[in-house]
N, C-alpha and C positions, 0 to 999 in steps of 0.2 A: 558866168556864174550859173550855179544850178542850186536850187534849194529843194527841199522835200517837206511835205506835209501831210497829213490825213484829213480828210473831211469825216467828221464825226468822231473826232478826238476831244471835243469841248463839252460844255455843261449842256448844249443844245444839240448834241451829236445824232440823236435819234429824230430830230425834226427839221424844218428847213429854215432853222436859225443859226446855223452853225457856218460863220464865215471866216476864211483865212485871208490875212492880209500880209502883202510882201511889199516892202519899201527898197528902192534901188535908184542911185545915182545913173545917169546915163549922159552922154555928150550929144551933141547934134549928128545925125546921121547913124547913129548906133541903132542896130536892131535888137528888140526885146522880142524874146519868144517865151512863151508860157504854155505848159503842156498840163492837161488833166487826164491822167490814166484811169480809166473807170473799168472795172472787171466785167466782163461779158457776163450777162444775167443779172448785173446788179440794177436795182430800181431807181438808182441815183441818176438824176438828170443834171449834169453838171454845167456850169456858166462861169466863163472869165470874162472879168471887167477891167479896163486899163484906164487909170486917171493920171492927170497931171497934178502938180503940186497945188494948183488952184481950185482942184476939186472938179476940173472939167473931165467929163467921160470922152475918152478918145476912141475907144473900141470896145465892143460887146460881143462876145463869142458864145453862141448857143445854138449850133447847127444840127447837133446830133440827139438822137434820141437815148433814153436811158440804156446803160450798159455799154455805151460807147463814148470814147473820150472827146476831149475838145482841144484845139490848138489855136493860140493867138499868136499873131505874128505882127509887129509894129516897127516902122523906122521912124525915129524920133527926128522932130524938125528943130530942136533947141535943146540946150543943155539944161536939164532940170532934175528934179526928184520925182520919180514915178511910182505909182502903186498899183500893184496887181491884187485883184480880189477874185477868189475862187469860193465858190459855193455850189451847193447842190439842192434841188427841191426833190422831193419824192412823191 
């Protein structure tokens, strides 16, 4: 499954308050990949976070500097609904 979205498309698009939430169902042993493409030269410092249905944070990715993307890759341990949150800070 591939989803697309834009950071900066909501009412807080020009602040650090713009969060994009994605919900997906996955079985045990499935891989979840989430990528943030950040145009070179951008001042956006992107972050990707993965949660389970109980709200437990499973992984947070904030490895790169502004102007570079982020990639989260996670293999599930149980069937559940998972939530990917992508946001940026400037």
